[in-house]
N, C-alpha and C positions, 0 to 999 in steps of 0.2 A: 453714389456711396448707397450700399445696402441698407436695411433697417438695421440688421445686426449691428453693423460697423457705427452707424450713427448712435446706438444706444450704447455701445462702447465708449465713444468720444464723449458722450454726455455725461458720463460718471468720472472721466477722468479727473475733470477740474470742477470746481464749484465757487460760487460767488461769495466772496466774504465780504468785500468792501464795493457798495453800490455807488453809482456816479456820483450823488451828491455828496457822499463821504469823502471821495477821493478829490472832487475838487475842493471842498472846504479844507480839507487836510493840506493840499498843495499850495493853495492861498495863504493858509495861515502859517504853513511852514516858511515859505519864501518870505513873506513880511516879517516874520520873526527873526529870520537870517538877516535882514537888512537892518531891524531895528538893533540886533544885537552888534552888529559890525559898527553901526554908526554911535550906537550907546558906548562900546568902548573907546572909540575915538574921542567921545566929547568928555569922558570919564577921567582918562590918564594920557599923558603924553606918550606913554610906552606904545601907544598905537598910533602916533603920529604918520606912520609909514601908511596908513590908509587914507590919508587926507587927500592925495592926489584922486583915487578911486571914487570920491563922490564930490570931487569939485572944491576942495576946501572944507574947513570946520563951518562954515555959517550955512554954506549949503547942505553940508551933513545934518545940520540940526533941523533943518526944514525937512529933508528926506526923512530923518528919523520920525518926526511927528507924521508925516504923510502916510509913512509905513505902520506908524503906530495907530492910526484911524483905521487904517486896512485890517490890521489885526484885532481891533477892538470889534468891526461890523462882523468879523467870520462867523460868531455865534449864530448873530440875528441871520445872517445867509443861510445858514444850516436850518435854522429854525422855519424861515420863510419857505424854503426850498422842498424840505421834508421833515417836519418837525415829529413825526413818529418814529423814524430813525434814530434822530437826535435824542428824543426820550428813551427810546431801547438802548442806545449807546451810554447814556448817562445811568440807567438802572444797573447795566451789566457793571459798571466799572465802579459801581458805590456798593456791590452786594459781594461779599465774600465768604465762602463756606470753607468748612475743614478741607477740603480738596486743594482749594486756593492757598491755604494755609501751609499746608503738605508741600506744596511747590514751591513757596516761599521759603520753607527750611532747607529746601533742598537746592537753593539759588546758586551755591558755588559750584557745586560738579557738574549743574546747568552751563553754567557761564565757561567752566573749562572743558566743556563738551567730553565729560567722563563716560567712559562705555559703561560702566555700572550705574548710570541714572536711567531711572524709570520714571516716567511721568506720571503723578498720579492724575486722576481721569479729569479733565479740564474742560470748560464750557467755549463758547466762541472766543472768548479773550483768556489768557492763561493769568495766573494769579499775578505774575510780575507785570504783565500787558495793564492789567488793572490797576495797579499801585501806581505804575508810572503815569498811565492816562490820568487818573484821579489827581496826583500830584501838580501834573501839568495844568488840569484844569483850575485847580485851586491857586496856584502860583500866577496862571496867566489872568484870573480876576483882580489878584494883587496887584498885577502891573499895570493892568488896562486903569485901576480905580486911582492909584498913586500916578499913574503918569497925566491923568487928566487934571489932578489936583495941581500937580508941579505945572502944567501947561498954562491953567487959568489961575495962578497963585495970587492975583487982586482979588479972587472972591473969597478966600479961605484965611483962616487964622494962621498966627506963625508957628503954634504949638503944631497944628496938624501939617503943617509945609515941613517942619523941623522932622515929623515922624516919618512922612512920606518919603524923604530922600533914602534913608538907610533901607526902608521896606523896597521900594523901588529896585533899589540897585541889589539887594539881597536875592530878592523873588528872580531877577532876570539873571544873576550869575546863576543860581541853582537851576535855573530853567535851563541855561545853556549847557550845563554838566548833564542834567537828564536828557537834554536833545543829542548829546555826544553819544550817551548809552543807547539812546533810542535807534540812532544811525547804526551802530554796532550790531546790534541784535536783529535789525530789519534787513541790513545789508550784507553783513559779514559773517556773523555765527552761523554754523551750519545748521543747527537746531532749529532757527526761526528766520534764516534768510529769504523764505519764501514769501514774507510780507511785502516785501519791496516789489516783487512781481504782482503780488497781489493788489499793492497800493497804486500799481499801475495800470494794468486791465482789469483789477477787481476780482480776479480769480485767484485760487490756490489749488495744489493737489490734494485730490482725495485721499490718496495715501497716506499722505503726511498729516492731514489732521485726523486721520484713522489712529495714529499714533499719539499725536500731541494734544488733540482736543476731542478726546474720546465721547465726551457729553454730547459735545456738538456734533459730533459724527452721528450720535445714535439719533439724535433729534432729527437731523436730516432724514434719515432713514424713514422714522416714522412718518415724516409729511413727505414722502415720495420725491425728495429732492435729487437723491443719489441713488 
């Protein structure tokens, strides 16, 4: 391959999700899916058809706790592996500017893939991704804390236990709904489905971020990464 061709190939794709972020994402996602399915089975008889999948309800309860432990230590793995990336991610998803707000205001035409939709200039993550990620982090913390309390119920007062049951259930249910939305945008919606490939090999098309993440695109240009 000639030097010119190598240069062209280099700028076609750019890394958005480093290896540590991808591994942590998939560990968290898989453990949460297991927690969600076993949790639904334990919560209501409507999901009894899932029982054979987990070897019965007693085994499902054990699997639920084991998967919960994996889910709970995921952020610790992220911190130990690459604390800098984790801090940058948390900083990104907790800072909203006027362009992020503008994106959220135009969320309906974005969902509907309206031809008239124009992206407000976005950073590495758009306003919707920031809001969704922030909500999942917040709810994830609530799920972990209440799950710990319910598991070791002998160490906590009755009032705290009574509060933890609905909080755990509601936080888990909302997170499941957010996860379904996340799957839709990452894998199905044509405006954002490059995210699935990005979370697989780490890279996204430069031409796509030029349109959908203009601020990040300009930042990458200044850093001579594209």
